[in-house]
N, CA, C and O atoms as a GROMACS GRO file, in nm:
protein
  372
    1UNK      N    1  -2.344   1.442  -0.679
    1UNK     CA    2  -2.428   1.502  -0.597
    1UNK      C    3  -2.458   1.331  -0.526
    1UNK      O    4  -2.443   1.214  -0.561
    2UNK      N    5  -2.525   1.438  -0.366
    2UNK     CA    6  -2.571   1.326  -0.267
    2UNK      C    7  -2.725   1.338  -0.302
    2UNK      O    8  -2.793   1.440  -0.316
    3UNK      N    9  -2.769   1.175  -0.316
    3UNK     CA   10  -2.918   1.190  -0.331
    3UNK      C   11  -2.992   1.232  -0.210
    3UNK      O   12  -2.936   1.214  -0.101
    4UNK      N   13  -3.111   1.286  -0.215
    4UNK     CA   14  -3.174   1.372  -0.099
    4UNK      C   15  -3.291   1.271  -0.030
    4UNK      O   16  -3.329   1.280   0.087
    5UNK      N   17  -3.344   1.165  -0.138
    5UNK     CA   18  -3.438   1.080  -0.130
    5UNK      C   19  -3.388   0.963  -0.096
    5UNK      O   20  -3.469   0.872  -0.079
    6UNK      N   21  -3.304   0.945  -0.086
    6UNK     CA   22  -3.240   0.788  -0.040
    6UNK      C   23  -3.119   0.772   0.014
    6UNK      O   24  -3.048   0.872   0.011
    7UNK      N   25  -3.064   0.651   0.074
    7UNK     CA   26  -2.906   0.671   0.144
    7UNK      C   27  -2.854   0.620   0.017
    7UNK      O   28  -2.901   0.526  -0.046
    8UNK      N   29  -2.760   0.686  -0.012
    8UNK     CA   30  -2.654   0.646  -0.146
    8UNK      C   31  -2.641   0.468  -0.149
    8UNK      O   32  -2.676   0.394  -0.057
    9UNK      N   33  -2.578   0.423  -0.287
    9UNK     CA   34  -2.558   0.260  -0.280
    9UNK      C   35  -2.429   0.255  -0.194
    9UNK      O   36  -2.343   0.337  -0.227
   10UNK      N   37  -2.406   0.189  -0.111
   10UNK     CA   38  -2.303   0.131  -0.017
   10UNK      C   39  -2.193   0.120  -0.121
   10UNK      O   40  -2.238   0.074  -0.226
   11UNK      N   41  -2.039   0.155  -0.125
   11UNK     CA   42  -1.953   0.147  -0.194
   11UNK      C   43  -1.912  -0.025  -0.208
   11UNK      O   44  -1.866  -0.068  -0.314
   12UNK      N   45  -1.930  -0.097  -0.112
   12UNK     CA   46  -1.923  -0.259  -0.107
   12UNK      C   47  -1.998  -0.303  -0.253
   12UNK      O   48  -1.947  -0.349  -0.355
   13UNK      N   49  -2.144  -0.269  -0.222
   13UNK     CA   50  -2.240  -0.296  -0.330
   13UNK      C   51  -2.209  -0.237  -0.500
   13UNK      O   52  -2.254  -0.292  -0.600
   14UNK      N   53  -2.148  -0.147  -0.500
   14UNK     CA   54  -2.056  -0.067  -0.614
   14UNK      C   55  -1.948  -0.160  -0.664
   14UNK      O   56  -1.944  -0.192  -0.783
   15UNK      N   57  -1.865  -0.203  -0.579
   15UNK     CA   58  -1.732  -0.265  -0.591
   15UNK      C   59  -1.782  -0.424  -0.676
   15UNK      O   60  -1.744  -0.469  -0.784
   16UNK      N   61  -1.904  -0.492  -0.554
   16UNK     CA   62  -1.954  -0.625  -0.621
   16UNK      C   63  -1.995  -0.620  -0.750
   16UNK      O   64  -1.932  -0.672  -0.842
   17UNK      N   65  -2.130  -0.541  -0.767
   17UNK     CA   66  -2.208  -0.543  -0.880
   17UNK      C   67  -2.118  -0.455  -1.006
   17UNK      O   68  -2.110  -0.511  -1.115
   18UNK      N   69  -2.069  -0.354  -0.994
   18UNK     CA   70  -2.020  -0.286  -1.133
   18UNK      C   71  -1.908  -0.302  -1.149
   18UNK      O   72  -1.856  -0.239  -1.241
   19UNK      N   73  -1.817  -0.401  -1.058
   19UNK     CA   74  -1.664  -0.417  -1.107
   19UNK      C   75  -1.647  -0.576  -1.146
   19UNK      O   76  -1.633  -0.629  -1.257
   20UNK      N   77  -1.654  -0.650  -0.972
   20UNK     CA   78  -1.636  -0.769  -0.950
   20UNK      C   79  -1.706  -0.884  -1.036
   20UNK      O   80  -1.640  -0.962  -1.104
   21UNK      N   81  -1.855  -0.889  -1.029
   21UNK     CA   82  -1.915  -0.941  -1.114
   21UNK      C   83  -1.905  -0.945  -1.303
   21UNK      O   84  -1.878  -1.033  -1.384
   22UNK      N   85  -1.944  -0.792  -1.312
   22UNK     CA   86  -1.927  -0.800  -1.433
   22UNK      C   87  -1.807  -0.835  -1.513
   22UNK      O   88  -1.815  -0.874  -1.629
   23UNK      N   89  -1.686  -0.818  -1.442
   23UNK     CA   90  -1.567  -0.871  -1.458
   23UNK      C   91  -1.577  -1.008  -1.455
   23UNK      O   92  -1.516  -1.054  -1.552
   24UNK      N   93  -1.629  -1.096  -1.384
   24UNK     CA   94  -1.578  -1.236  -1.339
   24UNK      C   95  -1.456  -1.234  -1.260
   24UNK      O   96  -1.360  -1.310  -1.280
   25UNK      N   97  -1.462  -1.136  -1.161
   25UNK     CA   98  -1.356  -1.166  -1.070
   25UNK      C   99  -1.382  -1.195  -0.916
   25UNK      O  100  -1.419  -1.092  -0.858
   26UNK      N  101  -1.374  -1.287  -0.848
   26UNK     CA  102  -1.364  -1.342  -0.706
   26UNK      C  103  -1.300  -1.272  -0.614
   26UNK      O  104  -1.189  -1.225  -0.635
   27UNK      N  105  -1.365  -1.258  -0.504
   27UNK     CA  106  -1.320  -1.156  -0.377
   27UNK      C  107  -1.147  -1.190  -0.394
   27UNK      O  108  -1.045  -1.123  -0.405
   28UNK      N  109  -1.175  -1.307  -0.389
   28UNK     CA  110  -1.003  -1.380  -0.347
   28UNK      C  111  -0.939  -1.333  -0.429
   28UNK      O  112  -0.841  -1.272  -0.386
   29UNK      N  113  -0.954  -1.336  -0.561
   29UNK     CA  114  -0.855  -1.283  -0.652
   29UNK      C  115  -0.823  -1.171  -0.651
   29UNK      O  116  -0.705  -1.136  -0.653
   30UNK      N  117  -0.948  -1.068  -0.647
   30UNK     CA  118  -0.897  -0.925  -0.645
   30UNK      C  119  -0.793  -0.899  -0.489
   30UNK      O  120  -0.692  -0.831  -0.505
   31UNK      N  121  -0.819  -0.949  -0.357
   31UNK     CA  122  -0.754  -0.952  -0.238
   31UNK      C  123  -0.589  -0.989  -0.285
   31UNK      O  124  -0.497  -0.918  -0.244
   32UNK      N  125  -0.566  -1.092  -0.361
   32UNK     CA  126  -0.444  -1.152  -0.409
   32UNK      C  127  -0.407  -1.031  -0.456
   32UNK      O  128  -0.327  -0.965  -0.390
   33UNK      N  129  -0.459  -0.980  -0.579
   33UNK     CA  130  -0.385  -0.866  -0.664
   33UNK      C  131  -0.347  -0.738  -0.587
   33UNK      O  132  -0.256  -0.657  -0.601
   34UNK      N  133  -0.478  -0.750  -0.478
   34UNK     CA  134  -0.422  -0.584  -0.421
   34UNK      C  135  -0.339  -0.613  -0.331
   34UNK      O  136  -0.286  -0.509  -0.292
   35UNK      N  137  -0.267  -0.780  -0.233
   35UNK     CA  138  -0.221  -0.796  -0.154
   35UNK      C  139  -0.269  -0.690  -0.044
   35UNK      O  140  -0.220  -0.590   0.010
   36UNK      N  141  -0.404  -0.770  -0.036
   36UNK     CA  142  -0.485  -0.732   0.105
   36UNK      C  143  -0.536  -0.819   0.146
   36UNK      O  144  -0.565  -0.886   0.047
   37UNK      N  145  -0.581  -0.885   0.261
   37UNK     CA  146  -0.678  -0.982   0.309
   37UNK      C  147  -0.770  -0.967   0.252
   37UNK      O  148  -0.827  -0.860   0.230
   38UNK      N  149  -0.812  -1.117   0.205
   38UNK     CA  150  -0.968  -1.140   0.150
   38UNK      C  151  -1.117  -1.086   0.264
   38UNK      O  152  -1.236  -1.064   0.241
   39UNK      N  153  -1.038  -1.080   0.380
   39UNK     CA  154  -1.150  -1.034   0.510
   39UNK      C  155  -1.171  -0.890   0.495
   39UNK      O  156  -1.288  -0.853   0.510
   40UNK      N  157  -1.094  -0.811   0.472
   40UNK     CA  158  -1.110  -0.657   0.407
   40UNK      C  159  -1.181  -0.661   0.328
   40UNK      O  160  -1.276  -0.584   0.342
   41UNK      N  161  -1.180  -0.751   0.196
   41UNK     CA  162  -1.255  -0.714   0.104
   41UNK      C  163  -1.395  -0.754   0.118
   41UNK      O  164  -1.495  -0.700   0.071
   42UNK      N  165  -1.385  -0.858   0.191
   42UNK     CA  166  -1.518  -0.924   0.198
   42UNK      C  167  -1.613  -0.839   0.315
   42UNK      O  168  -1.736  -0.834   0.313
   43UNK      N  169  -1.527  -0.777   0.411
   43UNK     CA  170  -1.609  -0.684   0.482
   43UNK      C  171  -1.648  -0.540   0.431
   43UNK      O  172  -1.726  -0.465   0.488
   44UNK      N  173  -1.590  -0.519   0.329
   44UNK     CA  174  -1.626  -0.352   0.243
   44UNK      C  175  -1.755  -0.428   0.176
   44UNK      O  176  -1.859  -0.369   0.206
   45UNK      N  177  -1.772  -0.525   0.105
   45UNK     CA  178  -1.915  -0.560   0.020
   45UNK      C  179  -1.994  -0.613   0.161
   45UNK      O  180  -2.117  -0.614   0.165
   46UNK      N  181  -1.937  -0.643   0.241
   46UNK     CA  182  -2.084  -0.656   0.342
   46UNK      C  183  -2.102  -0.553   0.378
   46UNK      O  184  -2.221  -0.555   0.410
   47UNK      N  185  -2.054  -0.430   0.401
   47UNK     CA  186  -2.120  -0.323   0.414
   47UNK      C  187  -2.042  -0.286   0.592
   47UNK      O  188  -2.058  -0.181   0.655
   48UNK      N  189  -1.976  -0.385   0.627
   48UNK     CA  190  -1.888  -0.357   0.746
   48UNK      C  191  -1.745  -0.268   0.766
   48UNK      O  192  -1.692  -0.239   0.873
   49UNK      N  193  -1.710  -0.241   0.656
   49UNK     CA  194  -1.579  -0.186   0.637
   49UNK      C  195  -1.581  -0.034   0.551
   49UNK      O  196  -1.691  -0.021   0.497
   50UNK      N  197  -1.530   0.031   0.537
   50UNK     CA  198  -1.486   0.155   0.468
   50UNK      C  199  -1.398   0.127   0.388
   50UNK      O  200  -1.325   0.028   0.395
   51UNK      N  201  -1.395   0.230   0.282
   51UNK     CA  202  -1.266   0.218   0.182
   51UNK      C  203  -1.185   0.324   0.262
   51UNK      O  204  -1.235   0.426   0.309
   52UNK      N  205  -1.060   0.290   0.274
   52UNK     CA  206  -0.960   0.396   0.342
   52UNK      C  207  -0.859   0.450   0.212
   52UNK      O  208  -0.841   0.371   0.119
   53UNK      N  209  -0.812   0.549   0.208
   53UNK     CA  210  -0.746   0.604   0.114
   53UNK      C  211  -0.653   0.511   0.044
   53UNK      O  212  -0.632   0.510  -0.077
   54UNK      N  213  -0.609   0.448   0.118
   54UNK     CA  214  -0.501   0.377   0.052
   54UNK      C  215  -0.582   0.227  -0.052
   54UNK      O  216  -0.558   0.178  -0.162
   55UNK      N  217  -0.662   0.204   0.034
   55UNK     CA  218  -0.771   0.105  -0.048
   55UNK      C  219  -0.793   0.173  -0.185
   55UNK      O  220  -0.778   0.126  -0.298
   56UNK      N  221  -0.835   0.303  -0.141
   56UNK     CA  222  -0.897   0.373  -0.290
   56UNK      C  223  -0.815   0.380  -0.375
   56UNK      O  224  -0.863   0.355  -0.485
   57UNK      N  225  -0.683   0.410  -0.377
   57UNK     CA  226  -0.554   0.402  -0.463
   57UNK      C  227  -0.546   0.263  -0.513
   57UNK      O  228  -0.568   0.268  -0.634
   58UNK      N  229  -0.526   0.150  -0.477
   58UNK     CA  230  -0.530   0.040  -0.473
   58UNK      C  231  -0.645  -0.019  -0.575
   58UNK      O  232  -0.614  -0.072  -0.681
   59UNK      N  233  -0.775  -0.004  -0.534
   59UNK     CA  234  -0.888  -0.040  -0.604
   59UNK      C  235  -0.878   0.074  -0.758
   59UNK      O  236  -0.895   0.033  -0.873
   60UNK      N  237  -0.856   0.181  -0.728
   60UNK     CA  238  -0.822   0.262  -0.874
   60UNK      C  239  -0.735   0.223  -0.990
   60UNK      O  240  -0.767   0.226  -1.108
   61UNK      N  241  -0.607   0.182  -0.932
   61UNK     CA  242  -0.491   0.113  -1.031
   61UNK      C  243  -0.550  -0.024  -1.064
   61UNK      O  244  -0.515  -0.074  -1.171
   62UNK      N  245  -0.634  -0.091  -0.986
   62UNK     CA  246  -0.660  -0.242  -1.040
   62UNK      C  247  -0.792  -0.236  -1.132
   62UNK      O  248  -0.803  -0.336  -1.203
   63UNK      N  249  -0.896  -0.141  -1.148
   63UNK     CA  250  -0.985  -0.114  -1.210
   63UNK      C  251  -0.972   0.034  -1.331
   63UNK      O  252  -1.061   0.074  -1.405
   64UNK      N  253  -0.863   0.076  -1.320
   64UNK     CA  254  -0.816   0.235  -1.391
   64UNK      C  255  -0.938   0.294  -1.354
   64UNK      O  256  -1.030   0.293  -1.436
   65UNK      N  257  -0.950   0.333  -1.271
   65UNK     CA  258  -1.062   0.455  -1.196
   65UNK      C  259  -0.956   0.547  -1.134
   65UNK      O  260  -0.834   0.539  -1.144
   66UNK      N  261  -1.030   0.636  -1.070
   66UNK     CA  262  -0.942   0.740  -0.978
   66UNK      C  263  -0.996   0.678  -0.856
   66UNK      O  264  -1.101   0.616  -0.845
   67UNK      N  265  -0.875   0.713  -0.734
   67UNK     CA  266  -0.903   0.737  -0.618
   67UNK      C  267  -1.036   0.821  -0.552
   67UNK      O  268  -1.112   0.794  -0.459
   68UNK      N  269  -1.030   0.903  -0.619
   68UNK     CA  270  -1.148   1.023  -0.594
   68UNK      C  271  -1.277   0.929  -0.610
   68UNK      O  272  -1.370   0.934  -0.530
   69UNK      N  273  -1.274   0.871  -0.687
   69UNK     CA  274  -1.422   0.789  -0.714
   69UNK      C  275  -1.453   0.702  -0.604
   69UNK      O  276  -1.564   0.700  -0.550
   70UNK      N  277  -1.338   0.617  -0.565
   70UNK     CA  278  -1.376   0.563  -0.441
   70UNK      C  279  -1.383   0.643  -0.338
   70UNK      O  280  -1.491   0.631  -0.280
   71UNK      N  281  -1.315   0.719  -0.293
   71UNK     CA  282  -1.328   0.814  -0.189
   71UNK      C  283  -1.462   0.865  -0.193
   71UNK      O  284  -1.526   0.830  -0.094
   72UNK      N  285  -1.527   0.936  -0.272
   72UNK     CA  286  -1.632   0.999  -0.319
   72UNK      C  287  -1.740   0.912  -0.294
   72UNK      O  288  -1.817   0.959  -0.210
   73UNK      N  289  -1.775   0.793  -0.341
   73UNK     CA  290  -1.859   0.693  -0.275
   73UNK      C  291  -1.852   0.669  -0.145
   73UNK      O  292  -1.960   0.653  -0.089
   74UNK      N  293  -1.718   0.658  -0.058
   74UNK     CA  294  -1.720   0.652   0.066
   74UNK      C  295  -1.792   0.766   0.167
   74UNK      O  296  -1.849   0.743   0.273
   75UNK      N  297  -1.771   0.911   0.092
   75UNK     CA  298  -1.758   1.010   0.203
   75UNK      C  299  -1.951   1.072   0.148
   75UNK      O  300  -2.036   1.133   0.212
   76UNK      N  301  -1.951   1.010  -0.014
   76UNK     CA  302  -2.132   1.049   0.035
   76UNK      C  303  -2.203   0.957   0.086
   76UNK      O  304  -2.307   1.004   0.131
   77UNK      N  305  -2.193   0.824   0.104
   77UNK     CA  306  -2.258   0.723   0.212
   77UNK      C  307  -2.232   0.798   0.346
   77UNK      O  308  -2.329   0.860   0.390
   78UNK      N  309  -2.108   0.803   0.426
   78UNK     CA  310  -2.081   0.850   0.534
   78UNK      C  311  -2.170   0.969   0.537
   78UNK      O  312  -2.254   0.956   0.626
   79UNK      N  313  -2.184   1.091   0.465
   79UNK     CA  314  -2.249   1.213   0.495
   79UNK      C  315  -2.388   1.193   0.516
   79UNK      O  316  -2.447   1.250   0.607
   80UNK      N  317  -2.452   1.107   0.428
   80UNK     CA  318  -2.585   1.061   0.442
   80UNK      C  319  -2.614   1.044   0.588
   80UNK      O  320  -2.680   1.121   0.657
   81UNK      N  321  -2.548   0.916   0.632
   81UNK     CA  322  -2.570   0.809   0.752
   81UNK      C  323  -2.517   0.939   0.871
   81UNK      O  324  -2.541   0.917   0.990
   82UNK      N  325  -2.468   1.030   0.844
   82UNK     CA  326  -2.427   1.119   0.965
   82UNK      C  327  -2.486   1.259   0.947
   82UNK      O  328  -2.434   1.353   1.007
   83UNK      N  329  -2.581   1.276   0.874
   83UNK     CA  330  -2.650   1.417   0.874
   83UNK      C  331  -2.703   1.415   0.997
   83UNK      O  332  -2.725   1.306   1.048
   84UNK      N  333  -2.739   1.564   1.084
   84UNK     CA  334  -2.789   1.618   1.170
   84UNK      C  335  -2.976   1.581   1.130
   84UNK      O  336  -3.033   1.554   1.024
   85UNK      N  337  -3.018   1.594   1.248
   85UNK     CA  338  -3.166   1.553   1.239
   85UNK      C  339  -3.184   1.704   1.209
   85UNK      O  340  -3.262   1.732   1.118
   86UNK      N  341  -3.123   1.798   1.271
   86UNK     CA  342  -3.181   1.941   1.206
   86UNK      C  343  -3.068   2.019   1.171
   86UNK      O  344  -2.965   2.030   1.237
   87UNK      N  345  -3.102   2.088   1.029
   87UNK     CA  346  -3.011   2.191   0.955
   87UNK      C  347  -3.032   2.293   1.008
   87UNK      O  348  -3.147   2.336   1.010
   88UNK      N  349  -2.932   2.359   1.066
   88UNK     CA  350  -2.974   2.551   1.086
   88UNK      C  351  -2.925   2.622   0.973
   88UNK      O  352  -2.854   2.582   0.881
   89UNK      N  353  -2.977   2.736   0.995
   89UNK     CA  354  -2.995   2.791   0.902
   89UNK      C  355  -2.806   2.856   0.867
   89UNK      O  356  -2.721   2.811   0.944
   90UNK      N  357  -2.756   2.958   0.753
   90UNK     CA  358  -2.644   2.972   0.794
   90UNK      C  359  -2.635   3.110   0.837
   90UNK      O  360  -2.718   3.200   0.822
   91UNK      N  361  -2.500   3.115   0.903
   91UNK     CA  362  -2.490   3.237   0.995
   91UNK      C  363  -2.489   3.349   0.894
   91UNK      O  364  -2.436   3.343   0.783
   92UNK      N  365  -2.561   3.465   0.950
   92UNK     CA  366  -2.568   3.588   0.823
   92UNK      C  367  -2.504   3.707   0.928
   92UNK      O  368  -2.559   3.752   1.029
   93UNK      N  369  -2.360   3.747   0.869
   93UNK     CA  370  -2.279   3.811   0.889
   93UNK      C  371  -2.317   3.969   0.834
   93UNK      O  372  -2.236   4.060   0.847
   0.00000   0.00000   0.00000
């Protein structure tokens, strides 16, 4: 469920604080394991980049989660940031 009173926690913060730090894994170690650039991992953590479906699959395999978990974090964040200022009533047919 998308929070209505706040912006959801950014997926990069979740990656850092719920996975990397508790598991004592560096960004460099994760990037090497996933075979992607450290810059890409760092930009996700710094809230400058998105989690793509490909990255979601890689993170899911690395942390024994699901790709849906990672994509849901991304989608919920994007939905809140792009919510229209005015919500229209549903069309009645």
